[in-house]
C-alpha positions in Angstrom: 26.3 10.7 -23.3 22.3 11.7 -23.7 22.7 15.1 -25.7 25.1 13.2 -28.0 22.7 10.5 -28.7 19.9 13.4 -28.8 21.9 15.0 -31.4 23.2 11.9 -33.5 19.6 10.5 -33.5 18.8 13.8 -35.7 21.7 12.9 -38.6 20.2 11.7 -41.7 23.1 9.9 -43.2 24.3 6.6 -44.4 27.1 5.0 -42.7 29.0 2.5 -43.6 28.9 -0.9 -42.0 30.9 -1.1 -39.0 34.9 -2.7 -39.9 34.9 -4.0 -36.4 32.5 -5.4 -33.9 32.4 -4.5 -30.4 30.3 -7.5 -29.3 29.1 -10.9 -30.1 26.4 -13.4 -29.8 26.7 -15.7 -26.9 26.4 -18.8 -29.5 30.2 -17.9 -30.0 31.2 -18.4 -26.7 32.4 -22.2 -26.0 34.4 -23.9 -23.8 35.3 -27.3 -25.2 38.8 -26.2 -25.9 39.2 -24.6 -22.5 38.1 -27.8 -20.5 40.5 -29.7 -23.2 43.5 -27.2 -21.9 42.3 -27.3 -18.1 41.5 -31.0 -18.0 44.3 -31.6 -15.0 43.2 -28.7 -13.0 40.7 -29.2 -11.1 40.4 -25.1 -9.9 40.2 -24.4 -13.4 37.6 -27.1 -14.1 35.5 -25.4 -11.1 36.0 -21.9 -13.1 35.0 -23.4 -16.9 31.7 -24.7 -15.4 30.9 -21.5 -13.8 31.6 -19.2 -16.5 29.4 -22.3 -18.6 26.7 -21.7 -16.5 26.7 -18.0 -17.2 27.0 -18.2 -20.7 24.0 -20.2 -20.3 22.2 -16.9 -18.7 23.4 -14.8 -21.1 22.4 -16.9 -23.8 18.7 -17.1 -22.3 18.4 -13.3 -21.9 20.1 -12.3 -25.0 18.1 -9.8 -27.5 19.7 -9.8 -30.9 21.1 -6.5 -31.9 18.7 -5.9 -34.8 15.5 -5.8 -32.3 17.0 -3.2 -30.3 16.4 0.3 -31.6 19.7 1.4 -33.8 20.9 5.0 -35.0 24.3 6.5 -35.5 26.6 6.2 -32.3 29.8 7.6 -31.4 31.3 3.7 -31.5 33.9 3.9 -29.0 32.9 6.7 -26.3 35.5 7.2 -23.6 36.8 9.8 -21.5 39.7 10.6 -23.8 36.7 11.7 -26.4 35.1 13.9 -24.0 36.0 17.2 -23.5 34.4 21.3 -22.9 34.3 23.9 -25.1 35.5 27.5 -24.0 32.0 28.6 -23.6 31.2 25.3 -21.5 29.8 23.1 -24.1 30.4 19.6 -24.0 32.5 18.4 -27.3 33.0 15.0 -28.4 35.8 13.9 -30.6 36.9 11.2 -32.8 34.2 9.5 -34.4 36.3 7.0 -36.7 34.2 4.4 -35.1 30.8 6.1 -36.1 28.4 3.3 -37.4 24.4 2.6 -37.2 24.5 0.8 -34.6 21.7 -0.3 -31.1 21.5 2.6 -29.5 22.7 1.3 -26.1 26.1 0.8 -27.6 27.9 3.9 -26.9 26.7 3.4 -22.7 28.0 -0.2 -23.1 31.2 0.4 -24.3 31.8 3.2 -21.8 31.9 0.6 -19.2 33.7 -1.8 -21.3 
């Protein structure tokens, strides 16, 4: 993946805005509807409380994407998009979601 990032960083092209966002800020995560839905289930309430603590921790550490180094990235890298040419070179396929995003996007997406 490092070779792919190295090749893409040198491309000087205008990319359209991503059609699909693959991440959202922690401010979009809220549990009020969840708490209402599980109000009669003590185990689910404990789980919602734990999730709320995790969301607060993520909010404290969140770095807005505009503050991260960006470049053209593949967009939805997975094992089906990687192959080998006859000469042994790594080949990347399917750039349908390529866009200018934070450089960390492809690595994070591959773990998703």
